[in-house]
FITORTOR-845472 format. One line per field, with one value per residue (C-alpha): residue number from 1; chain; x, y, z. Coordinates in nm, 3 decimals, padded with zeros to 5 digits. Layout:
// FITORTOR-845472
num <- (NUM  ...)
cadena <- (A  ...)
c1 <- (X  ...)
c2 <- (Y  ...)
c3 <- (Z  ...)
// end
This chain:
// FITORTOR-845472
num <- (1  2  3  4  5  6  7  8  9  10  11  12  13  14  15  16  17  18  19  20  21  22  23  24  25  26  27  28  29  30  31  32  33  34  35  36  37  38  39  40  41  42  43  44  45  46  47  48  49  50  51  52  53  54  55  56  57  58  59  60  61  62  63  64  65  66  67  68  69  70  71  72  73  74  75  76  77  78  79  80  81  82  83  84  85  86  87  88  89  90  91  92  93  94  95  96  97  98  99  100  101  102  103  104  105  106  107  108  109  110  111  112  113  114  115  116  117  118  119  120  121  122  123  124  125  126  127  128  129  130  131  132  133  134  135  136  137  138  139  140  141  142  143  144  145  146  147  148  149  150  151  152  153  154  155  156  157  158  159  160  161  162  163  164  165  166  167  168  169  170  171  172  173  174  175  176  177  178  179  180  181  182  183  184  185  186  187  188  189  190  191  192  193  194  195  196  197  198  199  200  201  202  203  204  205  206  207  208  209  210  211  212  213  214  215  216  217  218  219  220  221  222  223  224  225  226  227  228  229  230  231  232  233  234  235  236  237  238  239  240  241  242  243  244  245  246  247  248  249  250  251  252  253  254  255  256  257  258  259  260  261  262  263  264  265  266  267  268  269  270  271  272  273  274  275  276  277  278  279  280  281  282  283  284  285  286  287  288  289  290  291  292  293  294  295  296  297  298  299  300  301  302  303  304  305  306  307  308  309  310  311  312  313  314  315  316  317  318  319  320  321  322  323  324  325  326  327  328  329  330  331  332  333  334  335  336  337  338  339  340  341  342  343  344  345  346  347  348  349  350  351  352  353  354  355  356  357  358  359  360  361  362  363  364  365  366  367  368  369  370  371  372  373  374  375  376  377  378  379  380  381  382  383  384  385  386  387  388  389  390  391  392  393  394  395  396  397  398  399  400  401  402  403  404  405  406  407  408  409  410  411  412  413  414  415  416  417  418  419  420  421  422  423  424  425  426  427  428  429  430  431  432  433  434  435  436  437  438  439  440  441  442  443  444  445  446  447  448  449  450  451  452  453  454  455  456  457  458  459  460  461  462  463  464  465  466  467  468  469  470  471  472  473  474  475  476  477  478  479  480  481  482  483  484  485  486  487  488  489  490  491  492  493  494  495  496  497  498  499  500  501  502  503  504  505  506  507  508  509  510  511  512  513  514  515  516  517  518  519  520  521  522  523  524  525  526  527  528  529  530  531  532  533  534  535  536  537  538  539  540  541  542  543  544  545  546  547  548  549  550  551  552  553  554  555  556  557  558  559  560  561  562  563  564  565  566  567  568  569  570  571  572  573  574  575  576)
cadena <- (A  A  A  A  A  A  A  A  A  A  A  A  A  A  A  A  A  A  A  A  A  A  A  A  A  A  A  A  A  A  A  A  A  A  A  A  A  A  A  A  A  A  A  A  A  A  A  A  A  A  A  A  A  A  A  A  A  A  A  A  A  A  A  A  A  A  A  A  A  A  A  A  A  A  A  A  A  A  A  A  A  A  A  A  A  A  A  A  A  A  A  A  A  A  A  A  A  A  A  A  A  A  A  A  A  A  A  A  A  A  A  A  A  A  A  A  A  A  A  A  A  A  A  A  A  A  A  A  A  A  A  A  A  A  A  A  A  A  A  A  A  A  A  A  A  A  A  A  A  A  A  A  A  A  A  A  A  A  A  A  A  A  A  A  A  A  A  A  A  A  A  A  A  A  A  A  A  A  A  A  A  A  A  A  A  A  A  A  A  A  A  A  A  A  A  A  A  A  A  A  A  A  A  A  A  A  A  A  A  A  A  A  A  A  A  A  A  A  A  A  A  A  A  A  A  A  A  A  A  A  A  A  A  A  A  A  A  A  A  A  A  A  A  A  A  A  A  A  A  A  A  A  A  A  A  A  A  A  A  A  A  A  A  A  A  A  A  A  A  A  A  A  A  A  A  A  A  A  A  A  A  A  A  A  A  A  A  A  A  A  A  A  A  A  A  A  A  A  A  A  A  A  A  A  A  A  A  A  A  A  A  A  A  A  A  A  A  A  A  A  A  A  A  A  A  A  A  A  A  A  A  A  A  A  A  A  A  A  A  A  A  A  A  A  A  A  A  A  A  A  A  A  A  A  A  A  A  A  A  A  A  A  A  A  A  A  A  A  A  A  A  A  A  A  A  A  A  A  A  A  A  A  A  A  A  A  A  A  A  A  A  A  A  A  A  A  A  A  A  A  A  A  A  A  A  A  A  A  A  A  A  A  A  A  A  A  A  A  A  A  A  A  A  A  A  A  A  A  A  A  A  A  A  A  A  A  A  A  A  A  A  A  A  A  A  A  A  A  A  A  A  A  A  A  A  A  A  A  A  A  A  A  A  A  A  A  A  A  A  A  A  A  A  A  A  A  A  A  A  A  A  A  A  A  A  A  A  A  A  A  A  A  A  A  A  A  A  A  A  A  A  A  A  A  A  A  A  A  A  A  A  A  A  A  A  A  A  A  A  A  A  A  A  A  A  A  A  A  A  A  A  A  A  A  A  A  A  A  A  A  A  A  A  A  A  A  A  A  A  A  A  A  A  A  A  A  A  A  A  A  A  A  A  A  A  A  A  A  A  A  A  A  A  A  A  A)
c1 <- (04.758  05.069  05.390  05.661  06.018  06.061  06.361  06.491  06.482  06.688  06.930  06.968  07.048  07.332  07.457  07.455  07.640  07.907  07.962  08.001  08.231  08.438  08.465  08.560  08.843  08.692  08.829  08.756  08.646  08.367  08.275  08.238  08.032  07.775  07.775  07.732  07.438  07.281  07.323  07.169  06.870  06.806  06.769  06.539  06.190  06.073  06.010  06.253  05.986  05.776  06.080  06.143  05.776  05.789  06.107  06.319  06.694  06.836  07.186  07.090  07.090  07.415  07.637  07.417  07.606  07.488  07.579  07.404  07.093  07.065  07.089  06.822  06.597  06.661  06.560  06.248  06.144  06.233  06.262  06.615  06.970  07.169  07.513  07.414  07.306  07.644  07.846  07.628  07.711  08.085  08.057  07.805  07.555  07.564  07.913  07.756  07.631  07.996  08.058  07.841  08.119  08.344  08.706  08.658  08.616  08.591  08.949  08.891  08.571  08.755  09.037  08.812  08.605  08.895  09.092  08.822  08.517  08.341  08.004  07.787  07.834  07.787  08.067  08.291  08.193  08.293  08.619  08.710  08.613  08.819  09.131  09.132  09.060  09.369  09.593  09.496  09.766  09.667  09.432  09.597  09.458  09.379  09.186  09.007  08.897  08.765  08.575  08.417  08.309  08.149  07.961  07.825  07.688  07.522  07.358  07.231  07.031  06.727  06.716  06.684  06.689  06.846  06.580  06.674  06.635  06.288  06.190  06.229  05.983  05.746  05.677  05.572  05.356  05.196  05.117  04.975  04.744  04.628  04.514  04.280  03.908  03.749  04.080  04.057  04.375  04.694  05.012  05.316  05.356  05.614  05.996  05.971  05.752  05.980  06.269  06.490  06.820  06.696  06.354  06.248  05.914  05.639  05.298  05.059  04.735  04.440  04.084  03.845  03.489  03.350  03.344  03.711  03.928  04.224  04.295  04.289  04.496  04.748  04.792  04.842  05.101  05.387  05.654  05.472  05.661  05.466  05.120  05.146  04.802  04.482  04.180  03.920  04.124  04.486  04.682  05.051  05.295  05.662  05.807  06.048  06.333  06.237  06.071  05.748  05.460  05.137  04.828  04.582  04.236  04.096  03.770  03.787  03.692  04.000  04.246  04.431  04.460  04.573  04.830  04.965  04.982  05.140  05.392  05.533  05.784  05.658  05.826  05.653  05.318  05.359  05.425  05.128  04.906  05.039  04.928  04.594  04.551  04.622  04.327  04.098  04.136  04.215  04.423  04.479  04.479  04.098  04.083  04.082  03.806  03.639  03.474  03.300  03.272  03.526  03.613  03.895  04.077  03.979  04.273  04.627  04.635  04.331  04.517  04.784  04.515  04.332  04.643  04.711  04.985  05.056  05.134  05.467  05.647  05.690  06.073  06.076  05.860  06.124  06.054  06.374  06.236  05.977  05.680  05.849  05.938  05.580  05.441  05.674  05.612  05.972  05.939  06.191  06.077  06.251  06.466  06.315  06.466  06.322  06.558  06.870  07.057  07.347  07.558  07.893  08.053  08.051  08.296  08.389  08.552  08.882  08.887  08.620  08.311  08.118  08.053  08.259  08.267  08.040  07.794  07.762  07.729  07.452  07.268  07.286  07.159  06.871  06.769  06.723  07.047  07.244  07.587  07.773  08.126  08.351  08.546  08.743  08.971  09.336  09.646  09.674  09.359  09.530  09.239  09.039  09.322  09.319  09.444  09.788  09.868  09.925  09.596  09.401  09.540  09.426  09.082  09.070  09.140  08.870  08.625  08.722  08.653  08.315  08.209  08.272  08.006  07.752  07.473  07.326  07.515  07.859  08.081  08.297  08.656  08.716  08.883  08.819  09.163  09.285  09.361  09.684  09.763  09.958  09.669  09.841  09.657  09.747  09.809  10.022  09.895  10.018  09.727  09.471  09.484  09.356  09.042  08.706  08.706  08.860  08.683  08.895  08.821  08.956  08.993  09.248  09.382  09.037  09.175  09.348  09.242  08.956  09.208  09.442  09.166  09.007  09.341  09.417  09.106  09.132  09.494  09.362  09.102  09.393  09.501  09.372  09.237  09.033  08.666  08.430  08.480  08.345  08.141  08.279  08.277  08.338  08.063  07.875  07.534  07.505  07.857  08.117  08.111  08.259  08.607  08.608  08.604  08.478  08.209  08.136  08.505  08.488  08.172  08.355  08.672  08.462  08.289  08.623  08.775  08.489  08.466  08.160  08.046  07.915  07.595  07.679  07.351  07.464  07.211  07.491  07.647  07.405  07.695  07.635  07.382  07.063  07.192  07.528  07.326  07.148  07.475  07.606  07.278  07.299  07.662  07.587  07.801  07.671  07.606  07.660  07.412  07.598  07.542  07.899  07.758  07.976  07.713  07.441  07.168  07.336  07.244  06.892  07.055  06.995  06.649  06.810  07.025  06.726  06.545  06.841  06.872  06.500  06.549  06.835  06.612  06.801  06.640  06.727  06.959  07.156  07.244  07.511  07.401  07.064  07.232  07.240  07.572  07.712  07.616  07.762  08.103  08.114  08.016  08.291  08.551  08.685  08.649  08.427)
c2 <- (-04.837  -04.997  -04.905  -04.753  -04.614  -04.238  -04.074  -03.954  -04.300  -04.428  -04.137  -04.210  -04.573  -04.473  -04.209  -04.470  -04.723  -04.457  -04.374  -04.739  -04.815  -04.518  -04.644  -04.990  -04.836  -04.874  -04.712  -04.341  -04.325  -04.584  -04.394  -04.080  -04.252  -04.342  -03.994  -03.846  -04.076  -03.974  -03.607  -03.658  -03.855  -03.604  -03.322  -03.507  -03.376  -03.702  -04.009  -04.293  -04.556  -04.383  -04.359  -04.732  -04.813  -04.622  -04.799  -04.484  -04.512  -04.414  -04.390  -04.071  -03.904  -03.743  -03.964  -04.269  -04.553  -04.905  -05.055  -04.792  -04.796  -05.169  -05.101  -04.827  -05.080  -05.333  -05.080  -04.984  -05.350  -05.484  -05.190  -05.300  -05.300  -05.622  -05.445  -05.229  -05.541  -05.706  -05.399  -05.383  -05.746  -05.655  -05.281  -05.212  -04.957  -04.777  -04.656  -04.400  -04.207  -04.161  -03.952  -03.679  -03.604  -03.324  -03.411  -03.794  -03.877  -04.217  -04.315  -04.220  -04.419  -04.714  -04.682  -04.672  -04.955  -05.188  -05.083  -05.062  -05.215  -04.876  -04.901  -04.614  -04.251  -04.380  -04.632  -04.357  -04.131  -04.416  -04.471  -04.105  -04.077  -04.383  -04.254  -04.545  -04.316  -04.099  -04.410  -04.492  -04.374  -04.041  -03.926  -03.821  -03.629  -03.317  -03.475  -03.711  -03.410  -03.237  -03.540  -03.563  -03.197  -03.258  -03.564  -03.343  -03.093  -03.360  -03.518  -03.183  -03.116  -03.318  -03.469  -03.200  -03.227  -02.982  -02.774  -02.919  -03.271  -03.197  -03.004  -03.331  -03.492  -03.207  -03.083  -03.429  -03.489  -03.155  -03.203  -03.545  -03.397  -03.108  -03.357  -03.548  -03.504  -03.235  -03.066  -02.688  -02.551  -02.732  -02.577  -02.671  -02.447  -02.429  -02.371  -02.512  -02.221  -01.978  -02.141  -02.217  -02.404  -02.713  -02.853  -03.082  -03.202  -03.099  -02.941  -02.957  -02.766  -02.857  -02.739  -02.983  -03.110  -03.332  -03.626  -03.583  -03.891  -03.679  -03.844  -04.193  -04.100  -03.925  -04.237  -04.457  -04.228  -04.434  -04.303  -04.363  -04.598  -04.576  -04.435  -04.250  -04.124  -04.066  -03.858  -03.633  -03.320  -03.447  -03.742  -03.794  -04.034  -04.103  -04.149  -04.416  -04.164  -04.081  -03.739  -03.694  -03.529  -03.398  -03.333  -03.084  -03.044  -02.704  -02.525  -02.264  -01.980  -02.062  -02.141  -01.809  -01.800  -02.162  -02.097  -01.800  -01.985  -02.300  -02.109  -01.940  -01.860  -01.885  -01.562  -01.389  -01.532  -01.415  -01.064  -01.065  -01.189  -00.912  -00.649  -00.825  -00.792  -00.424  -00.396  -00.617  -00.913  -01.280  -01.441  -01.814  -02.094  -02.065  -01.698  -01.344  -01.298  -00.990  -01.146  -01.457  -01.327  -01.436  -01.117  -01.250  -01.565  -01.687  -01.521  -01.479  -01.113  -01.050  -01.165  -00.892  -00.632  -00.700  -00.566  -00.279  -00.436  -00.501  -00.866  -00.987  -01.250  -01.582  -01.563  -01.252  -01.398  -01.443  -01.140  -00.985  -00.637  -00.730  -00.602  -00.268  -00.243  -00.321  -00.053  00.200  00.105  -00.002  -00.377  -00.471  -00.569  -00.900  -01.024  -01.290  -01.549  -01.362  -01.078  -01.292  -01.213  -01.457  -01.693  -01.575  -01.902  -02.222  -02.496  -02.706  -03.037  -02.849  -02.906  -03.091  -03.009  -03.234  -03.018  -02.803  -02.435  -02.423  -02.671  -02.463  -02.142  -02.276  -02.417  -02.076  -01.917  -02.152  -02.055  -01.702  -01.571  -01.281  -01.401  -01.672  -01.676  -01.970  -01.984  -02.314  -02.392  -02.283  -02.499  -02.529  -02.739  -03.042  -03.286  -03.085  -03.069  -02.691  -02.463  -02.319  -02.004  -02.169  -02.372  -02.062  -01.863  -02.153  -02.143  -01.773  -01.811  -02.066  -01.833  -01.544  -01.782  -01.887  -01.526  -01.449  -01.713  -01.650  -01.390  -01.190  -01.378  -01.335  -01.582  -01.397  -01.502  -01.579  -01.816  -01.943  -01.873  -02.030  -01.784  -01.913  -01.917  -01.590  -01.413  -01.430  -01.570  -01.894  -01.744  -01.451  -01.105  -01.142  -01.378  -01.245  -00.897  -01.030  -01.186  -01.020  -01.062  -01.292  -01.505  -01.578  -01.876  -02.051  -02.429  -02.519  -02.436  -02.400  -02.432  -02.092  -01.865  -01.626  -01.330  -01.505  -01.633  -01.296  -01.119  -01.385  -01.304  -00.928  -00.942  -01.140  -00.863  -00.612  -00.764  -00.518  -00.808  -00.964  -00.911  -01.158  -01.366  -01.712  -01.914  -01.677  -01.909  -02.244  -02.428  -02.737  -02.759  -03.047  -03.167  -02.911  -02.593  -02.292  -02.171  -01.923  -01.577  -01.231  -01.184  -00.818  -00.728  -00.900  -00.703  -00.382  -00.486  -00.557  -00.217  -00.033  -00.218  -00.237  -00.613  -00.831  -01.113  -01.435  -01.607  -01.954  -02.113  -02.472  -02.636  -02.792  -02.438  -02.152  -01.944  -01.645  -01.705  -01.496  -01.289  -01.211  -01.114  -00.864  -00.729  -00.686  -00.510  -00.268  -00.187  -00.128  -00.425  -00.600  -00.982  -01.221  -01.511  -01.787  -02.158  -02.293  -02.519  -02.823  -02.955  -02.817  -02.936  -02.745  -02.419  -02.479  -02.427  -02.056  -02.083  -02.188  -01.889  -01.671  -01.826  -01.747  -01.389  -01.323  -01.448  -01.193  -00.905  -00.859  -00.671  -00.684  -00.377  -00.555  -00.835  -00.777  -01.045  -00.879  -00.614  -00.591  -00.681  -00.337  -00.238  -00.561  -00.485  -00.156  -00.309  -00.566  -00.285  -00.219  00.126  00.243)
c3 <- (-03.552  -03.714  -03.547  -03.770  -03.714  -03.735  -03.908  -03.567  -03.433  -03.730  -03.694  -03.321  -03.393  -03.634  -03.386  -03.105  -03.327  -03.419  -03.056  -02.951  -03.249  -03.147  -02.802  -02.939  -03.136  -03.485  -03.791  -03.774  -04.134  -04.058  -03.743  -03.943  -04.217  -03.953  -03.803  -04.141  -04.206  -03.882  -03.978  -04.315  -04.177  -03.906  -04.157  -04.400  -04.465  -04.616  -04.409  -04.491  -04.434  -04.699  -04.936  -04.900  -04.957  -05.276  -05.390  -05.389  -05.407  -05.070  -05.201  -05.378  -05.039  -04.926  -04.719  -04.767  -04.947  -05.027  -04.691  -04.494  -04.718  -04.646  -04.278  -04.302  -04.478  -04.202  -03.930  -04.113  -04.167  -03.830  -03.589  -03.505  -03.638  -03.620  -03.640  -03.344  -03.140  -03.236  -03.113  -02.794  -02.725  -02.673  -02.579  -02.292  -02.425  -02.098  -02.190  -02.439  -02.131  -02.026  -02.345  -02.184  -01.944  -02.082  -02.102  -02.109  -02.480  -02.646  -02.554  -02.197  -02.184  -02.329  -02.070  -01.773  -01.903  -01.964  -01.653  -01.395  -01.559  -01.537  -01.710  -01.576  -01.460  -01.095  -01.150  -01.269  -00.976  -00.736  -00.921  -00.897  -00.530  -00.440  -00.621  -00.860  -01.155  -01.084  -01.110  -01.468  -01.714  -01.874  -01.585  -01.268  -00.974  -01.156  -01.440  -01.195  -00.988  -01.296  -01.408  -01.059  -01.082  -01.425  -01.296  -01.009  -01.264  -01.467  -01.159  -01.036  -01.346  -01.451  -01.796  -02.052  -02.432  -02.675  -02.859  -03.202  -03.082  -02.937  -03.252  -03.456  -03.224  -03.158  -03.511  -03.657  -03.353  -03.375  -03.743  -03.666  -03.406  -03.632  -03.886  -03.655  -03.715  -03.498  -03.384  -03.425  -03.257  -03.154  -03.022  -02.820  -02.517  -02.241  -02.280  -02.639  -02.742  -02.565  -02.770  -02.472  -02.548  -02.377  -02.306  -02.011  -02.154  -02.390  -02.317  -02.617  -02.598  -02.826  -02.883  -03.047  -03.097  -02.816  -03.052  -03.171  -03.119  -03.035  -02.699  -02.839  -03.134  -02.917  -02.695  -03.004  -03.170  -03.323  -03.094  -02.760  -02.539  -02.217  -02.133  -01.789  -01.740  -01.939  -01.861  -02.023  -02.031  -01.986  -02.123  -02.042  -02.224  -02.236  -02.582  -02.673  -02.646  -02.288  -02.350  -02.160  -02.344  -02.189  -02.403  -02.258  -02.408  -02.322  -02.411  -02.686  -02.461  -02.243  -02.505  -02.506  -02.127  -02.118  -02.387  -02.199  -01.865  -01.998  -02.220  -01.902  -01.783  -01.427  -01.338  -01.634  -01.528  -01.184  -01.302  -01.531  -01.244  -01.025  -01.287  -01.281  -00.911  -00.933  -01.161  -00.959  -01.192  -01.137  -01.412  -01.453  -01.713  -01.739  -01.832  -01.694  -01.426  -01.284  -00.988  -01.115  -01.470  -01.737  -01.924  -02.141  -02.232  -02.574  -02.730  -02.590  -02.696  -02.477  -02.170  -02.222  -02.322  -02.004  -01.807  -02.042  -02.238  -02.607  -02.709  -02.584  -02.796  -02.629  -02.652  -02.425  -02.147  -01.885  -01.649  -01.770  -01.841  -02.098  -01.887  -01.828  -02.199  -02.293  -02.055  -02.203  -02.565  -02.610  -02.688  -02.962  -03.312  -03.304  -03.586  -03.810  -04.041  -04.341  -04.252  -04.307  -04.634  -04.597  -04.385  -04.278  -04.129  -04.342  -04.416  -04.723  -04.816  -04.811  -04.442  -04.240  -04.441  -04.679  -04.986  -05.229  -05.235  -05.534  -05.378  -05.062  -05.266  -05.479  -05.185  -05.013  -05.332  -05.357  -04.999  -05.122  -04.980  -05.155  -05.015  -04.828  -04.661  -04.686  -04.368  -04.346  -04.060  -04.038  -04.029  -03.650  -03.625  -03.786  -03.712  -03.970  -04.233  -04.173  -04.452  -04.463  -04.657  -04.985  -04.978  -04.859  -05.154  -05.384  -05.240  -05.280  -05.652  -05.672  -05.515  -05.743  -06.037  -05.897  -05.840  -06.215  -06.294  -06.030  -06.099  -05.816  -05.559  -05.391  -05.217  -04.965  -04.881  -04.512  -04.276  -03.922  -03.796  -03.464  -03.183  -03.039  -02.665  -02.677  -02.879  -03.212  -03.520  -03.684  -04.033  -04.153  -04.218  -04.573  -04.651  -04.402  -04.556  -04.885  -04.736  -04.716  -04.345  -04.072  -03.808  -03.494  -03.284  -02.976  -03.033  -02.772  -02.421  -02.278  -01.925  -01.902  -01.620  -01.675  -01.694  -01.940  -02.164  -02.180  -02.259  -02.519  -02.720  -02.678  -02.808  -03.109  -03.168  -03.177  -03.504  -03.773  -03.992  -03.713  -03.779  -03.609  -03.288  -03.351  -03.085  -02.812  -02.517  -02.685  -02.514  -02.633  -02.475  -02.224  -02.327  -02.256  -02.043  -02.218  -02.133  -01.853  -02.011  -01.910  -02.169  -02.061  -02.133  -02.484  -02.563  -02.452  -02.655  -02.960  -02.933  -02.902  -03.207  -03.430  -03.414  -03.444  -03.220  -03.366  -03.250  -03.364  -03.467  -03.451  -03.218  -03.015  -02.950  -02.960  -02.854  -02.770  -02.495  -02.500  -02.206  -02.396  -02.703  -02.505  -02.357  -02.717  -02.814  -02.521  -02.603  -02.973  -03.087  -03.395  -03.402  -03.691  -03.683  -03.860  -03.889  -03.873  -04.162  -04.246  -04.498  -04.713  -04.473  -04.189  -04.353  -04.201  -03.849  -03.904  -03.744  -03.415  -03.419  -03.491  -03.187  -02.964  -03.110  -03.033  -02.675  -02.661  -02.782  -03.101  -03.389  -03.754  -03.735  -03.452  -03.692  -03.956  -04.193  -04.236  -04.447  -04.821  -04.974  -05.018  -04.666  -04.532  -04.691  -04.519  -04.187  -04.213  -04.231  -03.881  -03.731  -04.021)
// end
């Protein structure tokens, strides 16, 4: 089979190039152009290789100019990018790994490389332990100690990939397998199916005819970098991006049992097996057995039925009360993406977004939404060219004018206003009172104590115009821990004040956690699932928020943006 380059591999090359250029001190506009290109390519539904083969104009894609289009063509034709090789010749590629360390950043990476010739995480660890790191200007003992702690966290955890990153690999591979002659069923199991935030590897189960070439075709898939093992029922490969994928061929009569077993979690499986033992049954990946006789296993539903339970959705299978809820007939009817009526956190070109108010609104309308909120940054976040009072009023007028022209769709006026260190808000009440609602967010002073950070946010909630707390812990998955905050107190404060907590659906954030979503649900605090979209394509992030919400047991009535517009307006009024 002829090898070709996938969209994700192209996007990764541009992301890598941008990171290396940033470390090298390149013009930030050029860095941003490559990052924008990577973002666009990652979200494409069409293969770039096919578009080039058909002679399509790549410059029609958002963020893709002539120079970047040429580079895409080069990658598709050669599998490499000369510009990337050139930059790698002067900036060691291993430096990109150092960007994983919270608090270091491109300038920090550049400093440790030039001062101490640090090239790897291990080099950095040695420099911190020896005291050399602390002597670099801008570091010091405190920062050096913090970096050492972060390195420890990274080294304790095995390589895991964000769900959204794995999705871009898993879904094309799954579709490829389904189209192979003789394949009947194909599904990804494991933590991917349970929609965990991160995934360590992929388990794919298939049923097929004996003559199906599924094993051979799997081993020759375009993204395979290394074949680890191959047998009659299991083949294992490592893809070029490092992700391990196992293909398991199972008999049709065992498919349901195998799907349940390999979906997990381990704790859930143990609980199910324990119920089976109580009924004199043995449950494993081959089926449900009464003595030597297989009595169930073809369908996953049959496994649950054999122990007296209704079907439990994969996202709930963590042994966190789902068994007990199923026994009692109290399983939640989990929220679905079809329930979502609009997006309450989006950005535009007025600050750090890539599209206009109208373009974002029309894109949301095209998705079938009934409303969208424009919530650009406030003035304190200078790096985003945040809005001051005057510019916000101008945007509000623009939205009013747009609403007069839109039919059956409403653009809500909002702002993502910075919560200052003392708990005050970055904009005056004079302008906040004229908005439809206000989103408050912490963007600085992450290092406050747990008590001070919690009090800071609760004080912000005391402002009568404060409506939604954005990304409540400020974390970036795998890159930055959230600030230290008492989430239980925040949930209670939101309940007392009639505020809403955001589940930020951006795949780098997914903030609230699933556990915090459940806390909010149990307290009766509504959640807004919002994308924090900075471009039209980011509106599709909603599905990741839905995944997280389902893991947090949220139902449609727990989520504020499942409401029709008139009900939403009432829900956004505090203490109503």
